[in-house]
C-alpha positions in Angstrom: -46.9 71.5 -13.4 -43.1 70.7 -14.0 -41.2 67.0 -14.0 -39.9 68.0 -10.6 -43.1 69.0 -9.3 -44.4 65.7 -10.6 -41.6 63.8 -9.0 -42.5 65.4 -5.5 -46.1 64.6 -5.5 -44.7 61.0 -5.7 -42.9 60.9 -2.9 -43.5 60.0 0.5 -42.2 62.2 3.3 -39.7 61.3 6.4 -40.1 61.4 10.2 -37.8 61.5 12.9 -38.3 59.2 15.5 -36.1 57.9 18.2 -35.5 54.1 18.7 -33.7 52.8 21.7 -32.4 56.4 22.0 -31.2 56.5 18.3 -32.2 59.2 16.2 -33.7 57.6 12.5 -35.6 58.7 10.0 -38.9 56.6 9.4 -40.6 56.6 5.6 -44.3 57.8 5.4 -45.5 56.3 2.0 -48.9 58.5 -0.2 -51.8 57.0 0.0 -52.2 55.3 -3.4 -52.8 56.0 -6.7 -49.2 57.4 -7.3 -50.0 61.2 -8.1 -49.6 62.4 -10.8 -50.9 58.9 -12.9 -48.9 56.3 -13.7 -47.0 56.8 -17.1 -48.6 53.3 -18.9 -48.0 54.3 -22.9 -44.6 51.6 -23.0 -46.1 49.3 -20.2 -49.4 48.0 -22.5 -47.6 45.4 -24.4 -46.1 43.8 -21.3 -49.2 44.1 -19.5 -50.7 42.4 -22.3 -48.4 39.7 -22.5 -48.6 38.7 -18.5 -52.5 38.9 -18.6 -52.4 36.3 -21.8 -50.2 34.2 -19.5 -52.5 34.3 -17.0 -55.2 33.3 -19.2 -53.1 30.5 -20.2 -52.5 29.2 -16.5 -56.1 29.6 -15.9 -57.1 27.6 -18.7 -54.3 24.8 -18.2 -55.3 24.5 -14.6 -58.7 24.2 -15.4 -58.3 20.8 -17.3 -55.5 18.9 -14.6 -57.6 15.5 -13.6 -56.4 15.9 -10.4 -56.4 19.7 -9.7 -56.9 19.6 -5.7 -53.8 17.7 -5.6 -51.5 19.9 -7.7 -53.4 23.0 -5.9 -51.7 21.5 -2.7 -48.6 20.1 -3.7 -47.8 23.6 -6.0 -48.9 25.6 -2.8 -46.1 23.7 -0.8 -44.0 24.6 -3.1 -44.6 28.4 -2.9 -44.5 28.2 1.2 -41.5 26.4 0.6 -39.9 29.3 -1.9 -41.6 32.4 0.3 -40.4 31.0 3.3 -36.9 30.6 1.7 -36.3 34.1 0.7 -36.8 34.9 4.6 -34.0 32.4 5.2 -35.8 29.2 6.1 -33.3 26.2 5.0 -36.2 23.6 4.8 -36.7 21.7 1.4 -40.2 20.2 0.3 -38.9 16.5 1.5 -38.7 18.3 4.9 -42.1 19.6 4.8 -43.4 16.4 3.7 -41.7 14.6 6.5 -42.9 17.0 8.9 -46.8 16.5 7.5 -46.5 12.6 8.3 -45.2 13.3 11.5 -41.4 12.0 10.3 -38.2 13.9 11.2 -37.4 16.4 8.8 -33.7 17.6 8.4 -33.4 20.8 8.8 -34.4 22.6 12.5 -37.6 22.4 13.6 -38.4 26.1 13.5 -37.5 25.9 9.8 -40.5 23.4 8.6 -42.9 24.5 11.4 -42.5 27.8 10.1 -43.3 26.5 6.0 -46.3 24.7 7.0 -47.4 27.8 8.9 -47.2 29.5 5.4 -49.1 26.5 4.0 -51.7 27.1 7.0 -51.8 30.6 6.2 -52.3 30.1 2.3 -55.1 28.0 2.7 -57.1 30.2 5.4 -57.3 33.3 3.6 -58.3 31.7 0.5 -61.1 30.0 2.4 -62.5 33.0 3.8 -62.3 35.0 0.4 -64.5 32.1 -0.9 -67.1 32.6 1.9 -67.2 36.5 0.5 -65.2 38.4 3.4 -63.8 41.2 1.6 -59.3 41.4 1.9 -59.3 43.7 4.7 -57.2 45.0 7.6 -58.9 42.6 9.5 -58.9 39.2 6.9 -55.0 40.7 6.6 -54.3 40.4 10.5 -56.0 36.8 10.9 -53.9 35.6 8.3 -50.9 36.9 9.6 -52.2 35.4 13.0 -52.1 31.8 11.3 -48.8 32.4 9.5 -46.9 33.4 12.7 -48.8 30.1 14.7 -45.6 28.5 14.4 -41.9 28.5 13.8 -39.3 31.5 14.2 -41.8 33.9 14.6 -44.5 32.9 16.9 -43.5 35.2 19.9 -43.6 38.2 17.5 -47.5 39.6 18.1 -49.1 37.2 15.5 -52.6 38.9 14.1 -51.7 42.4 15.8 -50.2 45.4 13.8 -47.1 45.8 15.3 -46.8 48.7 18.5 -43.0 49.3 18.1 -40.7 50.7 15.3 -39.3 47.7 12.9 -36.8 48.0 10.5 -35.1 46.0 7.4 -31.8 45.2 7.0 -29.4 46.2 9.5 -28.4 45.4 13.1 -30.3 48.1 14.5 -32.2 51.4 12.7 -29.4 53.5 12.9 -27.9 51.4 9.8 -30.8 49.5 8.4 -31.4 49.6 4.7 -35.3 50.6 5.3 -37.1 52.2 8.3 -41.4 51.9 8.0 -43.4 54.2 9.3 -43.5 54.9 13.1 -46.5 52.0 14.7 -48.9 55.1 15.9 -49.3 55.5 11.9 -49.8 51.8 10.8 -53.5 51.7 11.5 -54.3 54.4 9.0 -51.9 53.6 6.3 -53.6 50.3 6.3 -56.9 51.4 6.4 -55.9 54.0 3.2 -54.7 50.7 1.6 -58.4 49.0 2.4 -60.0 51.5 0.3 -58.1 51.6 -2.6 -58.6 47.8 -2.7 -62.1 47.8 -2.6 -62.8 51.2 -4.5 -65.3 51.3 -7.3 -65.1 51.3 -9.8 -61.4 50.4 -10.0 -59.9 53.0 -12.0 -56.7 50.7 -12.9 -56.1 47.2 -14.3 -56.1 44.5 -11.5 -52.4 43.4 -12.5 -51.5 47.0 -11.7 -53.4 47.4 -8.7 -52.0 44.0 -7.4 -48.5 45.4 -8.0 -49.3 48.4 -6.5 -50.7 47.0 -3.2 -47.9 44.8 -3.0 -45.4 47.4 -2.6 -47.7 49.6 -0.3 -47.8 46.7 2.0 -44.3 46.1 2.0 -43.0 50.2 2.8 -46.0 49.8 5.3 -44.7 46.7 6.8 -46.9 46.6 9.8 -46.2 43.6 11.1 -43.5 42.6 13.4 -42.5 39.8 11.2 -43.8 37.8 8.6 -44.5 41.1 6.0 -42.5 39.9 3.4 -44.4 36.4 3.0 -47.8 37.8 3.6 -47.1 40.4 0.8 -46.3 38.0 -1.7 -49.5 35.9 -0.7 -51.8 39.4 -1.2 -50.8 39.7 -4.8 -52.5 35.7 -5.5 -55.3 36.8 -2.9 -55.8 39.7 -4.8 -55.9 38.0 -8.2 -58.6 35.2 -7.1 -60.6 37.5 -4.8 -61.5 39.9 -8.5 -61.7 36.4 -10.9 -58.5 36.3 -12.7 -57.8 33.2 -11.4 -59.9 30.2 -10.9 -57.3 28.3 -8.6 -54.6 30.0 -6.5 -52.0 29.0 -8.5 -49.7 32.1 -9.5 -47.0 33.0 -7.1 -44.1 35.2 -7.4 -41.4 33.9 -5.2 -39.2 31.9 -7.4 -38.9 34.7 -9.6 -38.5 37.2 -6.4 -35.8 34.6 -5.2 -34.0 34.3 -8.5 -34.0 38.3 -8.7 -33.6 39.8 -5.2 -31.2 42.6 -5.6 -33.3 43.6 -8.5 -36.1 43.5 -6.6 -35.0 45.3 -3.7 -33.6 48.2 -6.3 -37.3 49.1 -7.4 -38.8 48.7 -4.0 -36.4 51.8 -3.2 -36.4 53.6 -6.2 -40.3 54.1 -5.5 -39.4 55.5 -2.3 -36.7 57.4 -3.3 -37.5 58.9 -6.7 -41.4 57.9 -7.0 -40.2 55.6 -10.0 -43.4 53.0 -10.2 -43.0 52.4 -14.0 -39.9 50.5 -13.8 -41.5 48.7 -11.1 -44.3 48.0 -13.2 -41.9 46.7 -16.2 -40.6 44.6 -13.8 -43.7 42.6 -11.8 -45.3 42.2 -15.6 -42.4 40.3 -16.5 -42.5 38.3 -13.4 -46.5 37.2 -13.7 -45.5 36.5 -17.6 -42.4 34.1 -16.6 -44.0 32.7 -13.5 -47.5 32.0 -15.3 -45.5 30.2 -18.2 -43.3 28.3 -15.5 -46.6 27.5 -13.5 -48.7 25.8 -16.8 -45.6 24.2 -18.5 -45.3 22.6 -14.7 -48.9 21.4 -15.2 -48.0 19.8 -18.4 -45.5 18.1 -16.9 -47.1 16.8 -14.0 -50.1 15.8 -16.3 -47.6 13.9 -18.7 -46.2 11.8 -15.7 -49.0 10.7 -14.1 -50.6 9.9 -17.5 -47.3 7.9 -18.4 -47.3 6.4 -15.1 -50.6 5.0 -15.0 -51.0 3.2 -18.2 -47.6 1.3 -16.9 -49.2 0.8 -14.0 -52.6 -0.4 -16.1 -50.0 -3.5 -17.7 -49.5 -5.1 -14.5 -53.3 -6.9 -14.6 -54.8 -8.2 -11.6 -52.6 -6.2 -9.0 -53.0 -2.8 -11.2 -56.6 -1.8 -9.6 -54.9 -1.2 -5.9 -51.7 0.0 -7.4 -53.4 2.7 -9.7 -55.2 3.3 -6.2 -52.0 3.4 -4.2 -50.6 5.8 -6.9 -54.0 8.2 -7.1 -53.0 8.6 -3.4 -49.4 9.5 -4.5 -50.7 12.7 -6.3 -51.4 14.2 -3.3 -49.0 13.0 -0.6 -45.6 11.8 -2.7 -44.2 10.8 0.5 -46.3 7.9 2.4 -45.9 5.0 4.8 -48.2 1.9 4.2 -49.4 3.1 7.7 -51.3 5.7 6.0 -52.2 4.8 2.8 -53.8 2.0 4.8 -56.0 4.6 6.7 -56.9 6.4 4.0 -57.5 3.9 1.0 -59.5 1.5 3.3 -57.3 -1.4 1.6 -55.4 -4.3 3.9 -51.7 -3.6 4.8 -50.8 -6.5 3.1 -52.6 -5.2 -0.4 -50.7 -2.1 0.1 -47.1 -3.3 0.7 -47.8 -5.4 -2.4 -49.0 -2.3 -4.3 -46.2 -0.4 -3.3 -43.5 -2.9 -4.0 -45.5 -3.4 -7.9 -44.7 0.6 -8.0 -41.2 0.2 -6.9 -40.5 -2.7 -9.8 -41.9 0.0 -12.1 -39.2 2.6 -10.8 -42.6 5.0 -9.6 -41.7 5.2 -6.0 -38.5 4.4 -4.1 -37.2 3.9 -0.4 -34.7 6.5 0.4 -34.4 5.8 4.0 -33.6 2.7 5.5 -36.1 2.1 8.4 -37.0 -1.6 10.0 -40.7 0.3 10.2 -43.5 2.3 9.0 -40.8 2.5 6.2 -41.1 5.7 3.7 -41.6 5.6 -0.1 -41.4 8.7 -2.6 -42.8 9.2 -5.4 -39.2 10.7 -6.5 -40.1 12.2 -10.3 -42.9 13.9 -9.1 -41.2 15.9 -6.1 -38.2 16.6 -8.8 -40.9 18.0 -11.2 -42.6 20.2 -7.9 -38.9 21.1 -6.5 -37.3 22.7 -9.7 -35.9 26.4 -8.5 -36.3 25.4 -3.9 -32.3 24.9 -4.1 -31.8 26.8 -1.0 -30.2 30.3 -1.1 
């Protein structure tokens, strides 16, 4: 087979269709895996580095003293980053305020969208742990949760689209990308599901995750939420197949920092069948993201241990203050009534404990309120917020 034939075999096809009376060419990707097979000789070193970083991250998170707390908060960071790529302006503090029934500092739709992402992530992982396969049905169910609040709540949550969508531009005619016509979405997603569950797997897991992500983005099966769900699929695949015991690898920060390059790779696959350059980019992202997540976990462990040691020096008040400190690890933005309800301590005891933590510089009260004052575990939020500055 000539190099030209090889290139042609990897390319999808275009189908002419009309949207609102305007003719457009919709792209239809070929089924996975790419044909001819991927040229992996030059990529094995990058793949090995990515797998090493992934294994080290899995090891670090397994020794976290409060793993559920870290996972909950790190998942919120991912929700924030992934939603920022789609245009929301929420901060981590905005999300925590919203979850504590306080008023965030951004439009409510923005923070509801991030909160729905958190819920969709938790829903998907719970279903996978219950033994459900990562199927079109489950993907639609996750999408229903993802679009349950915020800007996309009126965009057919949980349903494959029944109309033509597009990416970029003001209309399909000037769009950067026009996905397949809606009548083909069901069959294309069925093909993708067969690739995910092919037995035996013909490619390493990270390669399959990279291919699945791009294929999903090319199909763009929903009217809204495709980018967020496509990024979640990477983590879901790694957890479903046992590469990660906990959901701690999220690529949104890497993709946020390299948005233009990311979109260029997607288009290069559609235009030239260049999967290999995308895989190199993806492996580098996995390595960088896993290393950053492992370092974040180590930094958070050190912060908790350092603050715990300082609290233990308080003497008799230390017991109650340590319980409040423990609570702050899962809720770094808290009010006295909320802590009382969870910890079973009296309001005066909680208030005194928070005052002790404030004297130690562990918590701050950034908001001037007469009732239900909000206290913030500032250094913890600062560690989690690294990289979440609005685009």
